[in-house]
C-alpha positions as CSV (number, residue, x, y, z in Angstrom):
1,M,0.1,-0.1,-0.1
2,A,3.0,2.4,0.7
3,I,4.4,1.7,-2.6
4,Q,1.1,2.3,-4.4
5,K,0.6,5.6,-2.5
6,L,4.1,6.7,-3.5
7,N,3.4,6.0,-6.9
8,T,0.1,7.6,-7.2
9,E,1.8,10.9,-5.9
10,S,4.2,10.6,-8.7
11,L,7.1,10.1,-6.2
12,L,8.4,6.8,-8.0
13,L,10.2,6.8,-11.4
14,A,10.8,2.9,-11.4
15,Y,10.5,-0.1,-9.2
16,H,12.2,-3.5,-9.5
17,D,12.2,-6.7,-7.3
18,R,15.5,-7.7,-6.5
19,S,14.9,-11.2,-5.4
20,D,15.6,-12.9,-8.6
21,G,19.4,-12.1,-9.4
22,G,20.0,-9.9,-6.4
23,L,21.2,-6.1,-6.4
24,F,23.5,-6.2,-9.2
25,A,21.1,-8.1,-11.8
26,T,18.3,-5.7,-10.8
27,V,20.4,-2.5,-11.4
28,C,21.7,-4.0,-14.8
29,E,18.1,-4.9,-16.0
30,M,17.0,-1.4,-15.0
31,A,20.0,0.5,-16.8
32,F,19.1,-1.9,-19.8
33,A,15.4,-0.7,-19.7
34,G,16.6,3.1,-19.3
35,R,19.6,2.8,-21.8
36,C,21.7,4.3,-19.5
37,G,24.7,3.4,-17.1
38,A,24.7,3.3,-13.2
39,T,27.2,3.3,-10.2
40,V,26.5,1.1,-7.3
41,S,28.0,2.2,-4.2
42,L,29.0,-0.4,-1.7
43,D,29.8,2.0,1.3
44,E,26.6,1.6,3.2
45,L,25.9,-1.9,2.0
46,V,29.4,-3.3,3.4
47,F,29.8,-1.2,6.6
48,E,31.7,-3.0,9.2
49,Q,30.0,-1.8,12.2
50,S,32.4,-3.5,14.9
51,S,35.4,-1.6,13.5
52,D,33.3,1.4,12.7
53,D,35.3,1.4,9.5
54,V,33.8,1.2,5.9
55,D,37.3,1.0,4.3
56,G,38.9,-2.1,5.9
57,F,40.8,-2.8,2.6
58,K,43.2,-0.2,3.6
59,Q,43.8,-1.1,7.2
60,A,47.4,-2.8,7.2
61,G,47.4,-6.2,8.5
62,S,43.5,-6.6,8.6
63,E,43.1,-9.3,6.2
64,Q,40.4,-11.1,8.3
65,L,38.4,-7.7,8.1
66,A,39.1,-7.2,4.4
67,G,37.7,-10.8,3.9
68,R,34.5,-10.2,5.7
69,L,34.0,-6.9,3.7
70,R,34.5,-8.8,0.4
71,E,32.2,-11.4,1.6
72,R,29.5,-8.9,2.6
73,A,29.9,-7.0,-0.8
74,L,29.2,-10.1,-2.7
75,Q,26.2,-10.8,-0.6
76,A,24.9,-7.5,-1.1
77,M,25.3,-7.4,-4.6
78,F,23.9,-11.0,-5.3
79,A,21.9,-12.3,-2.5
80,E,18.3,-13.2,-3.9
81,E,16.6,-11.7,-0.7
82,L,13.2,-10.1,-0.4
83,G,13.6,-6.4,-1.3
84,A,13.2,-3.8,-4.0
85,V,15.2,-1.2,-5.8
86,L,13.1,2.1,-6.1
87,Q,14.3,5.0,-8.5
88,I,13.3,8.6,-7.1
89,R,14.2,12.2,-8.0
90,A,17.1,13.5,-6.2
91,A,14.9,16.4,-5.3
92,D,12.2,14.2,-3.8
93,R,14.6,12.4,-1.8
94,N,15.9,15.3,0.0
95,S,12.4,16.7,0.6
96,G,10.8,16.1,4.0
97,N,8.0,14.6,2.5
98,G,9.9,12.3,0.0
99,P,9.9,8.6,-0.5
100,S,12.7,7.8,1.9
101,P,11.2,9.5,5.0
102,F,7.8,8.0,4.1
103,I,9.1,4.4,4.1
104,R,11.4,4.9,7.2
105,T,8.4,6.2,9.3
106,R,6.3,3.2,8.4
107,G,8.9,0.9,9.5
108,L,8.8,-1.1,6.2
109,F,12.4,-1.8,5.4
110,P,15.6,0.1,5.7
111,S,16.2,2.2,2.7
112,R,19.7,3.0,1.4
113,R,21.0,5.1,-1.4
114,T,22.7,2.3,-3.4
115,T,22.7,3.4,-7.1
116,Q,23.2,6.6,-9.0
117,P,22.0,6.7,-12.8
118,E,24.7,7.9,-15.4
119,R,24.7,9.2,-18.7
120,R,27.6,7.1,-19.7
121,S,27.0,3.6,-20.9
122,R,28.8,1.9,-18.2
123,I,27.9,0.0,-14.9
124,H,30.5,0.7,-12.1
125,A,30.8,-0.7,-8.6
126,R,32.2,2.0,-6.4
127,R,33.7,1.9,-3.0
128,Q,35.2,4.8,-1.1
129,G,35.6,6.9,-4.3
130,G,37.5,4.0,-6.1
131,I,35.9,1.8,-8.8
132,Q,35.8,-2.1,-7.8
133,G,34.5,-3.0,-11.1
134,S,33.3,-2.0,-14.5
135,A,31.5,-3.0,-17.5
136,R,30.2,-1.1,-20.6
137,R,26.5,-1.6,-21.2
138,P,25.9,-1.5,-25.1
139,A,28.6,-3.0,-26.9
140,G,32.1,-4.5,-26.5
141,A,33.5,-7.5,-24.3
142,P,32.4,-8.0,-21.6
143,G,29.3,-6.2,-21.9
144,P,26.6,-7.7,-19.7
145,R,23.5,-7.1,-22.4
146,P,25.2,-8.3,-25.5
147,A,26.6,-11.2,-24.0
148,G,23.2,-12.6,-23.1
149,A,21.5,-11.2,-26.3
150,C,24.1,-12.8,-28.6
151,S,23.4,-16.3,-27.2
152,S,19.9,-16.0,-28.7
153,C,21.2,-14.9,-32.4
154,A,21.8,-18.3,-33.5
155,T,18.1,-19.4,-32.9
156,I,16.5,-17.4,-35.5
157,R,19.5,-15.4,-36.9
158,S,17.8,-12.8,-39.1
159,A,15.4,-11.7,-36.5
160,R,17.8,-11.9,-33.6
161,R,20.5,-10.1,-35.5
162,E,18.1,-7.2,-36.0
163,E,17.1,-7.2,-32.3
164,Y,20.8,-7.3,-31.3
165,D,21.6,-4.2,-33.5
166,R,18.9,-2.4,-31.9
167,I,20.2,-3.0,-28.5
168,L,23.7,-1.7,-29.7
169,D,22.0,1.6,-30.8
170,T,22.4,3.7,-27.9
171,K,20.2,6.4,-29.6
172,D,17.3,4.3,-30.1
173,P,14.6,5.3,-27.4
174,G,13.0,2.1,-27.3
175,I,9.3,1.0,-28.1
176,S,6.6,3.5,-26.7
177,F,3.0,4.2,-27.6
178,Q,0.7,7.3,-27.3
179,L,-2.9,6.9,-27.9
180,G,-4.4,9.5,-30.3
181,Y,-8.1,9.2,-29.2
182,E,-9.9,8.6,-26.0
183,I,-11.0,5.2,-24.9
184,Q,-14.9,5.3,-24.3
185,N,-17.3,2.6,-22.9
186,S,-19.9,1.9,-25.8
187,Y,-22.2,0.2,-23.3
188,K,-25.3,1.6,-22.0
189,G,-25.3,3.5,-18.7
190,N,-22.2,2.8,-16.3
191,S,-21.9,-1.3,-17.1
192,R,-18.8,-2.5,-17.9
193,P,-18.6,-6.2,-19.6
194,R,-17.2,-8.7,-17.3
195,I,-13.9,-10.7,-18.5
196,A,-12.4,-13.8,-16.8
197,I,-8.7,-13.2,-16.7
198,L,-7.9,-17.0,-16.6
199,R,-4.8,-18.6,-15.4
200,E,-3.3,-21.7,-14.4
201,Q,-0.3,-22.8,-12.0
202,G,2.8,-21.0,-13.2
203,V,1.0,-18.3,-15.4
204,N,2.6,-14.9,-14.6
205,S,0.9,-12.2,-16.5
206,Q,-2.5,-12.1,-15.1
207,V,-1.9,-8.7,-13.6
208,E,-0.9,-7.2,-16.6
209,M,-3.5,-8.8,-18.7
210,A,-6.2,-7.5,-16.0
211,A,-4.9,-3.9,-16.4
212,A,-5.0,-4.1,-20.1
213,F,-8.6,-5.0,-20.4
214,T,-9.5,-2.6,-17.4
215,R,-8.1,0.1,-19.5
216,A,-10.2,-0.9,-22.5
217,G,-13.4,-0.7,-20.5
218,F,-14.0,-4.0,-19.1
219,E,-14.5,-5.3,-15.6
220,A,-11.6,-7.6,-15.0
221,V,-12.1,-10.6,-12.7
222,D,-9.4,-13.0,-11.6
223,V,-10.5,-16.6,-12.4
224,H,-8.2,-19.6,-11.5
225,M,-8.8,-22.9,-13.1
226,S,-9.4,-24.3,-9.8
227,D,-12.4,-22.0,-9.3
228,I,-14.1,-23.4,-12.6
229,I,-13.1,-27.1,-11.6
230,A,-14.5,-26.5,-8.1
231,G,-17.8,-24.8,-9.4
232,R,-16.9,-21.6,-7.5
233,T,-16.9,-19.7,-10.9
234,R,-19.1,-20.0,-13.9
235,L,-18.1,-18.8,-17.4
236,S,-21.7,-18.1,-18.0
237,D,-21.5,-14.6,-15.7
238,F,-18.8,-13.4,-18.5
239,K,-18.8,-11.9,-21.7
240,G,-15.3,-12.5,-22.3
241,L,-12.3,-14.9,-21.4
242,A,-8.7,-14.3,-21.6
243,A,-6.2,-17.1,-21.1
244,C,-3.0,-15.4,-19.9
245,G,0.8,-16.5,-20.8
246,G,3.3,-17.6,-18.7
247,F,5.2,-20.7,-17.7
248,S,2.4,-23.1,-16.9
249,Y,3.3,-26.5,-15.3
250,G,6.6,-25.4,-14.7
251,D,7.3,-24.4,-18.2
252,V,8.2,-28.3,-19.0
253,L,7.6,-29.6,-22.7
254,G,3.9,-30.2,-23.3
255,G,2.8,-28.0,-20.2
256,G,0.3,-26.4,-22.5
257,Q,-1.1,-29.9,-23.1
258,G,-1.6,-30.2,-19.3
259,W,-3.6,-27.2,-19.1
260,A,-5.7,-28.2,-22.0
261,K,-6.2,-31.5,-20.7
262,S,-7.4,-30.1,-17.1
263,I,-10.3,-29.0,-19.1
264,L,-11.1,-31.9,-21.4
265,F,-10.9,-34.7,-18.8
266,N,-13.0,-32.6,-16.3
267,A,-16.6,-33.0,-16.9
268,R,-17.5,-29.8,-15.2
269,A,-14.8,-27.7,-16.6
270,R,-15.3,-29.1,-20.0
271,K,-19.1,-28.5,-19.9
272,E,-18.4,-24.7,-18.9
273,F,-16.0,-24.3,-21.8
274,E,-18.2,-25.8,-24.1
275,A,-21.1,-23.8,-23.3
276,F,-19.1,-20.4,-23.3
277,F,-17.7,-21.1,-26.8
278,G,-21.0,-22.2,-28.0
279,R,-22.4,-18.6,-27.3
280,G,-22.4,-16.0,-30.0
281,D,-21.9,-13.0,-27.9
282,T,-18.3,-13.6,-26.2
283,L,-15.0,-12.3,-26.7
284,R,-12.1,-14.8,-26.4
285,A,-8.3,-13.9,-26.4
286,G,-5.4,-15.6,-25.6
287,V,-1.4,-14.9,-25.2
288,L,1.4,-17.2,-25.8
289,Q,4.6,-16.4,-23.7
290,R,7.6,-18.5,-24.7
291,L,11.2,-18.2,-23.4
292,A,13.5,-18.6,-26.3
293,R,16.6,-20.9,-25.7
């Protein structure tokens, strides 16, 4: 709720969960999306409280302390713990009503200033004014993004080559959209057609699907396959059905068949879907999401 409030008040520029890949992977992904560089400061992250000295590497004869600091740096950069990276404006951060005081006063989690966006296309790890590691973002070895993108070039060479070249183009602003018209509800009164946002185990795009249909004028309702199988939800109550994409059934080969058979081999579910598809006044949509390997 706190994050949603900050977002509503336009105090957040970006939000990214760090629990998959850790802080360093999160910062890299944010830099890729923003087509910029970033400097990660390790000072607060590796502070050694017992010695009250953040710069233990310079202490003569303190190999044990230096080892602890190196270990803390690795933990801080790559530990896949619960947490998030919030991007905020410098002016808002220094404001008394800004995001940092807001979060601290609610005791949610300790907030630290860890990363600074950079115009230069490099990602730095900095400590006590010195650079501990650096990599160029758009091109050259060892560039983080090209190394990952190039592995997929051999799959569909022509399409992947085009995508790879766009990644290297630092002046490419990326894909965006701007509607030249207002979306209006053509239904009478204030009624909004109900659409079932259908998901199964492993599906991971139901929130985005619901947001898209809500903006298009629908009333989006979360529906899990277990709701239909147990009889808690009936498709006859909906004008539309949208099957979401994702890694159903653990993204194993034939996972899509598993979802289909959960409908075909269950009498109640099969009857619900047959009746829904037999109507002439329904909308059906599906999203295919695959991970290229």
